VOPAGU-2260 file (C-alpha; in pm, 1 decimal, decimal comma):
REM VOPAGU-2260
SITE   aa  ch    i         X         Y         Z
SITE  MET   A    0   -1401,2   -3104,4    2583,9
SITE  ARG   A    1   -1518,6   -3456,9    2669,6
SITE  ILE   A    2   -1280,4   -3744,0    2733,3
SITE  LEU   A    3   -1132,0   -3862,8    2405,7
SITE  LYS   A    4   -1028,6   -4210,4    2293,5
SITE  ILE   A    5    -753,0   -4182,7    2035,3
SITE  ALA   A    6    -547,4   -4430,5    1835,8
SITE  MET   A    7    -195,0   -4295,8    1775,1
SITE  ILE   A    8      13,3   -4469,0    1507,5
SITE  THR   A    9     390,6   -4432,1    1490,3
SITE  SER   A   10     654,5   -4659,6    1338,1
SITE  TRP   A   11     887,9   -4618,8    1634,8
SITE  PHE   A   12     843,3   -4548,0    2002,8
SITE  HIS   A   13    1035,4   -4556,2    2328,5
SITE  PRO   A   14    1321,7   -4635,9    2366,4
SITE  PHE   A   15    1397,1   -4522,6    2007,1
SITE  LEU   A   16    1275,3   -4169,0    1950,8
SITE  GLY   A   17    1319,6   -3935,1    1654,0
SITE  GLY   A   18    1138,1   -3611,0    1576,4
SITE  ALA   A   19     805,1   -3770,9    1482,7
SITE  GLU   A   20     814,2   -4007,3    1779,3
SITE  VAL   A   21     895,6   -3728,4    2024,8
SITE  PHE   A   22     596,6   -3535,2    1892,1
SITE  ALA   A   23     367,4   -3838,8    1927,6
SITE  TYR   A   24     491,5   -3903,0    2281,6
SITE  GLU   A   25     462,6   -3543,2    2404,7
SITE  ILE   A   26     110,5   -3500,8    2268,0
SITE  SER   A   27       5,2   -3841,3    2406,3
SITE  LYS   A   28     154,9   -3758,0    2745,4
SITE  LYS   A   29     -42,4   -3435,4    2772,5
SITE  LEU   A   30    -361,1   -3605,6    2655,5
SITE  VAL   A   31    -344,6   -3871,0    2928,7
SITE  GLU   A   32    -263,8   -3603,1    3187,4
SITE  GLU   A   33    -607,3   -3463,0    3100,5
SITE  LYS   A   34    -761,3   -3811,3    3151,0
SITE  ASN   A   35    -804,2   -3891,0    2781,2
SITE  LYS   A   36    -740,0   -4245,3    2656,3
SITE  VAL   A   37    -447,4   -4294,4    2417,7
SITE  PHE   A   38    -381,6   -4625,4    2242,7
SITE  LEU   A   39     -45,8   -4606,5    2066,3
SITE  ILE   A   40      27,7   -4865,0    1797,0
SITE  THR   A   41     390,5   -4914,6    1697,2
SITE  ARG   A   42     629,5   -5177,2    1561,1
SITE  LYS   A   43     772,1   -5454,9    1774,5
SITE  PHE   A   44    1124,0   -5411,0    1643,8
SITE  SER   A   45    1285,5   -5624,0    1916,9
SITE  SER   A   46    1182,5   -5949,7    2081,7
SITE  ASP   A   47    1288,4   -5797,0    2413,9
SITE  LEU   A   48     995,6   -5553,7    2400,6
SITE  LYS   A   49     652,3   -5647,6    2534,2
SITE  SER   A   50     357,1   -5654,2    2296,8
SITE  HIS   A   51     146,4   -5446,7    2536,5
SITE  VAL   A   52     264,3   -5208,3    2806,1
SITE  ASN   A   53     130,7   -4904,1    2986,7
SITE  TYR   A   54     398,4   -4639,5    2938,9
SITE  LYS   A   55     332,4   -4336,5    3161,1
SITE  GLY   A   56     -41,1   -4371,1    3111,6
SITE  ILE   A   57     -20,4   -4443,0    2737,5
SITE  GLU   A   58    -144,8   -4787,7    2630,6
SITE  VAL   A   59     129,8   -4902,5    2392,0
SITE  PHE   A   60      66,1   -5193,8    2154,4
SITE  ARG   A   61     363,1   -5328,5    1957,2
SITE  VAL   A   62     268,8   -5535,8    1653,7
SITE  PRO   A   63     499,5   -5790,9    1486,2
SITE  ILE   A   64     679,9   -5698,0    1164,3
SITE  LEU   A   65     911,7   -5864,6     913,8
SITE  ASN   A   66    1260,1   -5757,3    1014,1
SITE  ILE   A   67    1382,2   -5751,2     653,0
SITE  ASN   A   68    1522,0   -5455,4     460,1
SITE  ASN   A   69    1254,7   -5275,4     253,5
SITE  LEU   A   70     975,7   -5470,0     424,9
SITE  ARG   A   71     984,7   -5340,3     782,2
SITE  SER   A   72     750,3   -5051,0     708,2
SITE  LEU   A   73     525,5   -5237,0     464,3
SITE  SER   A   74     482,6   -5529,8     704,1
SITE  PHE   A   75     370,1   -5284,9     974,9
SITE  ILE   A   76      49,2   -5201,6     786,7
SITE  LEU   A   77    -176,8   -5507,7     816,5
SITE  PRO   A   78    -115,3   -5605,5    1182,6
SITE  SER   A   79    -167,2   -5240,9    1285,0
SITE  PHE   A   80    -489,7   -5224,6    1084,1
SITE  PHE   A   81    -631,3   -5530,7    1261,9
SITE  LYS   A   82    -518,4   -5403,6    1604,3
SITE  ILE   A   83    -700,8   -5071,9    1553,3
SITE  ILE   A   84   -1014,2   -5253,2    1432,8
SITE  GLN   A   85   -1003,0   -5453,1    1757,3
SITE  LEU   A   86    -945,3   -5143,9    1970,7
SITE  HIS   A   87   -1238,6   -4966,9    1808,5
SITE  LYS   A   88   -1468,9   -5260,5    1882,6
SITE  GLU   A   89   -1357,7   -5255,4    2246,8
SITE  HIS   A   90   -1336,9   -4880,6    2311,3
SITE  SER   A   91   -1525,0   -4697,2    2032,3
SITE  LEU   A   92   -1239,1   -4471,8    1919,9
SITE  ASP   A   93   -1309,0   -4105,3    1844,9
SITE  PHE   A   94   -1038,9   -4065,7    1580,9
SITE  ILE   A   95    -698,8   -4178,5    1456,7
SITE  HIS   A   96    -382,4   -3967,2    1463,3
SITE  ALA   A   97    -118,6   -4108,9    1227,1
SITE  HIS   A   98     236,2   -3979,3    1264,6
SITE  LEU   A   99     397,2   -3968,0     917,1
SITE  ALA   A  100     209,6   -4016,9     591,8
SITE  PHE   A  101     384,4   -4348,7     533,8
SITE  PRO   A  102     337,9   -4605,4     667,8
SITE  SER   A  103     121,4   -4471,8     952,9
SITE  GLY   A  104     -98,7   -4260,7     726,3
SITE  VAL   A  105    -172,9   -4559,9     504,2
SITE  ILE   A  106    -279,3   -4759,3     810,6
SITE  GLY   A  107    -499,2   -4470,0     924,2
SITE  TYR   A  108    -657,2   -4442,4     580,0
SITE  LEU   A  109    -747,4   -4811,6     573,2
SITE  CYS   A  110    -898,3   -4788,4     921,1
SITE  LYS   A  111   -1091,4   -4472,9     834,7
SITE  SER   A  112   -1233,3   -4643,9     525,7
SITE  VAL   A  113   -1365,5   -4934,8     731,6
SITE  LEU   A  114   -1457,7   -4763,2    1059,6
SITE  ASN   A  115   -1573,7   -4426,6     919,5
SITE  ILE   A  116   -1395,3   -4226,7    1193,0
SITE  PRO   A  117   -1185,7   -3910,6    1143,7
SITE  LEU   A  118    -816,7   -3929,0    1052,2
SITE  ILE   A  119    -540,6   -3680,5    1135,3
SITE  ILE   A  120    -200,3   -3714,9     969,4
SITE  SER   A  121     113,8   -3544,0    1100,0
SITE  VAL   A  122     367,9   -3483,4     823,1
SITE  GLN   A  123     729,2   -3435,2     930,3
SITE  GLY   A  124     923,9   -3451,2     602,5
SITE  GLY   A  125    1079,2   -3768,4     464,1
SITE  ASP   A  126     744,5   -3946,5     477,0
SITE  ILE   A  127     628,3   -3762,9     163,2
SITE  GLY   A  128     960,5   -3721,6     -13,2
SITE  ASP   A  129    1262,2   -3942,7      53,3
SITE  TYR   A  130    1148,0   -4302,4      97,2
SITE  ILE   A  131    1475,7   -4475,1      17,4
SITE  GLU   A  132    1578,2   -4521,7     380,8
SITE  PHE   A  133    1252,2   -4695,3     466,1
SITE  THR   A  134    1127,6   -4865,9     151,4
SITE  GLY   A  135    1422,1   -4886,3     -87,3
SITE  LYS   A  136    1321,1   -4943,8    -448,7
SITE  PHE   A  137     950,1   -4938,9    -358,2
SITE  GLY   A  138     956,1   -4567,0    -267,9
SITE  GLY   A  139     838,1   -4422,8    -599,9
SITE  VAL   A  140     550,6   -4670,5    -619,3
SITE  LEU   A  141     410,4   -4531,1    -295,4
SITE  VAL   A  142     361,0   -4172,1    -411,4
SITE  PRO   A  143       8,3   -4222,4    -554,9
SITE  PHE   A  144     -99,5   -4398,0    -235,3
SITE  ILE   A  145      36,2   -4118,6     -16,9
SITE  LYS   A  146    -141,9   -3856,6    -227,9
SITE  LYS   A  147    -467,2   -4048,3    -183,0
SITE  VAL   A  148    -411,4   -4077,6     192,6
SITE  LEU   A  149    -345,0   -3704,5     237,3
SITE  VAL   A  150    -644,3   -3598,2      28,7
SITE  ALA   A  151    -875,4   -3840,5     210,8
SITE  SER   A  152    -768,3   -3735,5     561,7
SITE  ASP   A  153    -981,5   -3498,0     768,7
SITE  PHE   A  154    -688,8   -3284,4     882,7
SITE  VAL   A  155    -321,2   -3270,4     782,3
SITE  HIS   A  156     -80,1   -3131,6    1038,2
SITE  VAL   A  157     254,2   -3013,3     898,8
SITE  VAL   A  158     548,9   -2890,8    1105,0
SITE  SER   A  159     670,9   -2618,0     866,2
SITE  ASN   A  160     558,8   -2386,1     588,7
SITE  TYR   A  161     785,6   -2575,1     350,4
SITE  LEU   A  162     589,9   -2894,5     415,9
SITE  LYS   A  163     261,9   -2707,7     376,6
SITE  GLU   A  164     362,4   -2621,1      21,0
SITE  MET   A  165     464,0   -2982,0     -47,3
SITE  VAL   A  166     134,5   -3118,4      85,1
SITE  LEU   A  167     -57,2   -2866,7    -125,7
SITE  LYS   A  168     125,6   -2997,7    -433,6
SITE  PHE   A  169      -0,8   -3344,9    -343,8
SITE  GLY   A  170    -353,4   -3212,4    -396,0
SITE  THR   A  171    -453,4   -3172,4     -30,7
SITE  PRO   A  172    -719,3   -2901,1      11,7
SITE  LYS   A  173    -574,8   -2588,6     176,4
SITE  ASN   A  174    -848,9   -2574,1     440,0
SITE  LYS   A  175    -741,0   -2917,1     568,9
SITE  ILE   A  176    -380,2   -2815,1     636,7
SITE  ARG   A  177    -245,7   -2650,4     952,3
SITE  VAL   A  178     113,6   -2557,6    1035,3
SITE  ILE   A  179     202,3   -2651,2    1394,1
SITE  PRO   A  180     576,0   -2681,7    1470,3
SITE  ASN   A  181     756,6   -2941,0    1674,5
SITE  GLY   A  182     829,0   -2853,5    2034,7
SITE  VAL   A  183    1091,5   -2887,6    2306,0
SITE  ASP   A  184    1076,0   -2955,9    2677,6
SITE  THR   A  185    1267,8   -2644,8    2780,3
SITE  ASN   A  186    1315,8   -2772,1    3134,8
SITE  VAL   A  187    1503,5   -3078,5    3006,5
SITE  PHE   A  188    1672,7   -2915,6    2708,3
SITE  SER   A  189    1837,2   -2632,1    2892,4
SITE  PRO   A  190    2184,1   -2481,2    2942,9
SITE  ARG   A  191    2170,1   -2640,9    3289,2
SITE  ALA   A  192    2187,5   -2985,6    3123,7
SITE  LYS   A  193    2564,7   -2936,4    3101,1
SITE  ASP   A  194    2582,5   -2998,3    3475,4
SITE  LEU   A  195    2423,6   -3343,1    3440,2
SITE  THR   A  196    2731,8   -3509,2    3293,5
SITE  LYS   A  197    3043,8   -3439,1    3492,5
SITE  GLY   A  198    3364,0   -3521,4    3313,6
SITE  PHE   A  199    3192,5   -3520,0    2970,9
SITE  ARG   A  200    3485,4   -3354,3    2794,4
SITE  ASP   A  201    3739,8   -3571,2    2972,9
SITE  ARG   A  202    3553,5   -3884,0    2867,2
SITE  PHE   A  203    3572,7   -3785,5    2501,5
SITE  ARG   A  204    3916,8   -3622,9    2532,4
SITE  VAL   A  205    3788,7   -3282,2    2428,1
SITE  ASN   A  206    4040,4   -3010,5    2514,0
SITE  GLY   A  207    3919,8   -2737,8    2277,2
SITE  PRO   A  208    3605,4   -2630,2    2092,1
SITE  LEU   A  209    3339,1   -2897,6    2043,5
SITE  ILE   A  210    3123,5   -2898,5    1730,1
SITE  ILE   A  211    2827,6   -3136,8    1750,9
SITE  SER   A  212    2582,2   -3269,3    1494,1
SITE  ILE   A  213    2285,9   -3498,1    1554,9
SITE  SER   A  214    2125,6   -3681,6    1264,8
SITE  ARG   A  215    2093,0   -4013,5    1090,8
SITE  LEU   A  216    2409,7   -4089,1     896,2
SITE  VAL   A  217    2243,2   -4080,0     555,4
SITE  PRO   A  218    2315,3   -3879,9     236,4
SITE  LYS   A  219    2047,1   -3613,8     275,8
SITE  ASN   A  220    2196,1   -3483,0     601,6
SITE  GLY   A  221    2506,4   -3326,0     446,2
SITE  LEU   A  222    2758,8   -3502,8     666,1
SITE  GLU   A  223    3027,6   -3518,1     399,5
SITE  THR   A  224    3005,7   -3139,6     367,2
SITE  LEU   A  225    3033,2   -3104,8     744,1
SITE  ILE   A  226    3339,4   -3330,2     769,6
SITE  ARG   A  227    3514,6   -3151,8     482,6
SITE  SER   A  228    3438,1   -2813,1     638,1
SITE  PHE   A  229    3569,4   -2935,7     973,5
SITE  LYS   A  230    3908,5   -3001,2     815,2
SITE  GLU   A  231    3924,1   -2626,3     745,1
SITE  VAL   A  232    3814,2   -2545,4    1099,9
SITE  LEU   A  233    4107,7   -2748,7    1232,8
SITE  ARG   A  234    4349,9   -2514,4    1056,9
SITE  LYS   A  235    4227,2   -2235,9    1286,4
SITE  PHE   A  236    4141,4   -2450,0    1591,1
SITE  PRO   A  237    4368,7   -2758,4    1584,0
SITE  ASP   A  238    4238,9   -2885,2    1919,2
SITE  ALA   A  239    3871,0   -2882,4    1808,4
SITE  LYS   A  240    3659,5   -3197,3    1794,7
SITE  LEU   A  241    3363,8   -3286,4    1575,2
SITE  MET   A  242    3107,0   -3513,9    1742,3
SITE  LEU   A  243    2858,8   -3699,9    1520,5
SITE  VAL   A  244    2562,6   -3843,9    1710,1
SITE  GLY   A  245    2347,8   -4094,6    1524,1
SITE  LYS   A  246    2353,7   -4416,9    1325,3
SITE  GLY   A  247    2318,5   -4486,3     955,5
SITE  TYR   A  248    2450,8   -4681,1     661,4
SITE  LEU   A  249    2699,0   -4407,2     566,1
SITE  GLU   A  250    2903,0   -4448,4     883,0
SITE  ASN   A  251    3182,5   -4652,8     725,4
SITE  GLU   A  252    3210,3   -4413,2     431,4
SITE  LEU   A  253    3223,3   -4113,4     664,8
SITE  ARG   A  254    3490,8   -4279,0     877,7
SITE  LYS   A  255    3688,8   -4348,6     561,4
SITE  LEU   A  256    3652,3   -3985,3     450,7
SITE  SER   A  257    3779,5   -3864,4     788,9
SITE  SER   A  258    4079,0   -4093,7     751,1
SITE  ILE   A  259    4150,6   -3979,4     394,8
SITE  LEU   A  260    4140,0   -3617,5     512,1
SITE  GLY   A  261    4375,5   -3704,6     798,3
SITE  ILE   A  262    4134,7   -3587,3    1069,7
SITE  GLU   A  263    4010,2   -3921,6    1203,8
SITE  ASN   A  264    4151,3   -3849,7    1550,4
SITE  SER   A  265    3942,0   -3533,6    1571,0
SITE  VAL   A  266    3607,8   -3682,9    1462,2
SITE  ILE   A  267    3403,4   -3872,6    1722,8
SITE  PHE   A  268    3135,2   -4117,2    1604,9
SITE  CYS   A  269    2900,3   -4166,9    1900,5
SITE  GLY   A  270    2637,3   -4387,8    1739,4
SITE  TYR   A  271    2283,7   -4384,5    1875,4
SITE  ILE   A  272    2235,7   -4189,3    2198,8
SITE  PRO   A  273    1908,1   -4220,8    2398,3
SITE  HIS   A  274    1696,6   -3909,4    2369,8
SITE  ASN   A  275    1702,1   -3842,4    2744,3
SITE  VAL   A  276    2083,6   -3818,4    2733,7
SITE  ILE   A  277    2100,0   -3581,4    2435,0
SITE  PRO   A  278    2060,2   -3258,9    2642,7
SITE  SER   A  279    2389,6   -3312,0    2824,0
SITE  TYR   A  280    2569,5   -3368,6    2492,4
SITE  LEU   A  281    2423,1   -3054,8    2337,0
SITE  ALA   A  282    2481,6   -2830,9    2636,3
SITE  SER   A  283    2848,0   -2934,3    2641,6
SITE  ALA   A  284    2906,2   -2817,9    2282,0
SITE  ASN   A  285    3025,7   -2481,0    2151,8
SITE  VAL   A  286    2821,2   -2497,3    1832,9
SITE  PHE   A  287    2565,3   -2726,3    1669,9
SITE  VAL   A  288    2596,8   -2777,2    1292,3
SITE  ARG   A  289    2369,6   -2963,1    1053,7
SITE  VAL   A  290    2371,5   -2880,0     683,2
SITE  PRO   A  291    2122,2   -3114,3     511,2
SITE  VAL   A  292    2017,0   -3089,5     147,6
SITE  SER   A  293    1652,2   -3142,6     247,0
SITE  GLU   A  294    1474,7   -3104,2     579,9
SITE  GLY   A  295    1108,4   -3086,7     674,8
SITE  PHE   A  296    1178,8   -2926,4    1012,5
SITE  GLY   A  297    1487,0   -3033,0    1209,8
SITE  ILE   A  298    1399,7   -3085,7    1576,4
SITE  ALA   A  299    1768,8   -3106,4    1669,4
SITE  PHE   A  300    1798,5   -2733,8    1590,7
SITE  ILE   A  301    1539,3   -2628,2    1845,4
SITE  GLU   A  302    1674,5   -2876,4    2100,9
SITE  SER   A  303    2021,6   -2721,1    2058,4
SITE  MET   A  304    1883,7   -2367,3    2081,1
SITE  ALA   A  305    1696,2   -2462,1    2398,4
SITE  CYS   A  306    2029,5   -2575,1    2545,0
SITE  GLY   A  307    2182,3   -2233,6    2472,0
SITE  VAL   A  308    2404,6   -2355,7    2187,8
SITE  PRO   A  309    2462,3   -2145,8    1872,1
SITE  VAL   A  310    2332,0   -2326,9    1564,1
SITE  ILE   A  311    2427,4   -2341,8    1195,7
SITE  GLY   A  312    2188,9   -2490,0     941,4
SITE  SER   A  313    2115,7   -2507,7     571,1
SITE  LYS   A  314    1916,0   -2236,2     401,8
SITE  ILE   A  315    1643,7   -2483,0     299,1
SITE  GLY   A  316    1312,6   -2645,0     392,9
SITE  GLY   A  317    1170,0   -2604,0     740,3
SITE  ILE   A  318    1500,8   -2482,8     884,4
SITE  VAL   A  319    1425,5   -2129,4     765,3
SITE  ASP   A  320    1115,5   -2130,9     989,1
SITE  ILE   A  321    1350,5   -2175,3    1285,9
SITE  ILE   A  322    1671,4   -1982,8    1215,5
SITE  ASN   A  323    1680,0   -1609,3    1150,9
SITE  HIS   A  324    2026,9   -1563,4    1003,0
SITE  GLY   A  325    2254,8   -1355,5    1223,6
SITE  LYS   A  326    1988,7   -1321,6    1494,4
SITE  ASN   A  327    1940,2   -1664,1    1654,5
SITE  GLY   A  328    2170,9   -1875,3    1436,4
SITE  MET   A  329    2342,7   -1885,2    1098,6
SITE  LEU   A  330    2228,8   -2020,0     761,7
SITE  VAL   A  331    2450,4   -2148,2     478,5
SITE  ASP   A  332    2383,9   -2300,4     139,8
SITE  PRO   A  333    2382,6   -2682,3     141,6
SITE  ASN   A  334    2691,0   -2851,9      -5,7
SITE  ASP   A  335    2894,9   -2532,8      53,5
SITE  VAL   A  336    3206,7   -2647,8     239,9
SITE  LYS   A  337    3365,9   -2301,8     244,7
SITE  ALA   A  338    3057,4   -2123,2     380,4
SITE  THR   A  339    3004,5   -2391,9     646,4
SITE  SER   A  340    3364,1   -2377,3     771,9
SITE  GLU   A  341    3358,1   -1995,5     773,6
SITE  ALA   A  342    3037,2   -1992,3     978,2
SITE  ILE   A  343    3182,0   -2233,7    1235,1
SITE  ILE   A  344    3507,0   -2037,2    1259,7
SITE  LYS   A  345    3316,4   -1709,6    1296,1
SITE  ILE   A  346    3116,9   -1836,9    1592,9
SITE  LEU   A  347    3419,1   -1997,2    1760,5
SITE  SER   A  348    3624,8   -1680,7    1709,5
SITE  ASP   A  349    3365,6   -1426,1    1825,5
SITE  ASN   A  350    3247,5   -1489,6    2179,8
SITE  GLN   A  351    3010,2   -1192,7    2171,8
SITE  LEU   A  352    2839,7   -1327,2    1859,6
SITE  ALA   A  353    2821,4   -1677,3    2005,6
SITE  GLN   A  354    2655,6   -1544,6    2321,2
SITE  LYS   A  355    2405,9   -1338,2    2121,3
SITE  LEU   A  356    2304,8   -1633,2    1903,1
SITE  ALA   A  357    2276,7   -1861,4    2205,5
SITE  LEU   A  358    2063,5   -1616,5    2405,3
SITE  ASN   A  359    1832,4   -1534,5    2114,5
SITE  GLY   A  360    1806,5   -1902,9    2024,0
SITE  ARG   A  361    1684,9   -1991,2    2370,7
SITE  LYS   A  362    1435,6   -1700,4    2361,2
SITE  THR   A  363    1304,0   -1819,8    2024,3
SITE  VAL   A  364    1236,1   -2168,4    2157,9
SITE  LEU   A  365    1065,9   -2038,9    2472,4
SITE  SER   A  366     831,8   -1820,9    2268,0
SITE  LYS   A  367     762,2   -2038,7    1960,2
SITE  PHE   A  368     851,8   -2401,1    2025,7
SITE  ASN   A  369     745,5   -2488,4    2381,0
SITE  TRP   A  370     523,3   -2793,8    2423,0
SITE  GLU   A  371     245,4   -2612,2    2607,9
SITE  GLY   A  372     187,4   -2385,9    2308,3
SITE  VAL   A  373     221,7   -2667,6    2055,7
SITE  TYR   A  374     -19,8   -2890,1    2248,8
SITE  GLY   A  375    -271,2   -2606,3    2269,1
SITE  LEU   A  376    -270,9   -2579,2    1889,0
SITE  ILE   A  377    -308,8   -2955,5    1841,2
SITE  LYS   A  378    -584,8   -2971,3    2100,2
SITE  SER   A  379    -780,6   -2694,4    1929,1
SITE  SER   A  380    -754,4   -2889,6    1605,4
SITE  TYR   A  381    -886,4   -3200,6    1782,8
SITE  GLU   A  382   -1179,7   -3000,6    1919,3
SITE  LYS   A  383   -1265,1   -2866,6    1574,2
SITE  LEU   A  384   -1253,9   -3220,2    1435,9
SITE  ILE   A  385   -1488,8   -3353,0    1705,3
SITE  LEU   A  386   -1734,6   -3062,0    1668,6
SITE  ASN   A  387   -1756,6   -3120,8    1295,4
């Protein structure tokens, strides 16, 4: 395939990386390794960040936004549109790859309409369902626009079968949709990562089992259920600790709940942790638990499995594409405190089961969720787009 010139659009980028941003970075990294040109447009969410930087071969352009609640995403649209128009004039772009249907997909749609070049949209979950964290009261108004964007795109990449069904309901033609999962760098996310942080347990005063969860502290991630279930776990394992990694507007409420339940000394709120440090946190844990009420995929599950940590997740959304109950992890119903606590206790009490889940989890990631395989699928989709 000839050298490609691609505009990637993502709301966030290094140093703040979530599932969608990790995907955009890993694909971009592999593209530039093959001498392709990647121009990544993102938000300038801090004055400390440069407007243009070459990050490991990726040309990163950060455009200004209004740093106001409910307007951060909307204000990203116009400056990104004009930046891509400029880049196309200078470099003659081959296509646009927008990561998340909103706001990146909207930007891509506007550019496609003007430039008449192909548009790929990667759908990860909340971008077509739960807008409240990004757009507040404007969320419902955006649905018709997102439907239009998905239908007008040349190719929609979804990370799970659950999202494929959602995108189909938005009216996207079936032949435009392809399921390609998220991936993991299995050399970085590995059981060996535990050796990278000496004194980890001493630093956090962990003397017994460590349960870890990584997610934004928002309602959809089932953190109240997890905290309530952990109270039951403490009856069996009084020296256990629950570590919550992530930020979000529910933090004060969750701290208050821990205090009301009398377990505040056993719950550790870590806040935001840089993505490159996450492996050492995961590999130090006895079990990873996340029981959301909705989830498009859940990259933290495959990162935990890659680190050789048994996982517990909700029996919903894209999680069921990852976890085979009793084989490589455990599934529970969302909002079920009793089932969640029983699953945690079962893993902590049965070393043979824990080892089986950990081993099979790592094998699952190596076979289904490694970046080489994921990139190969994305690249073949690029090639098909160019040939057409």
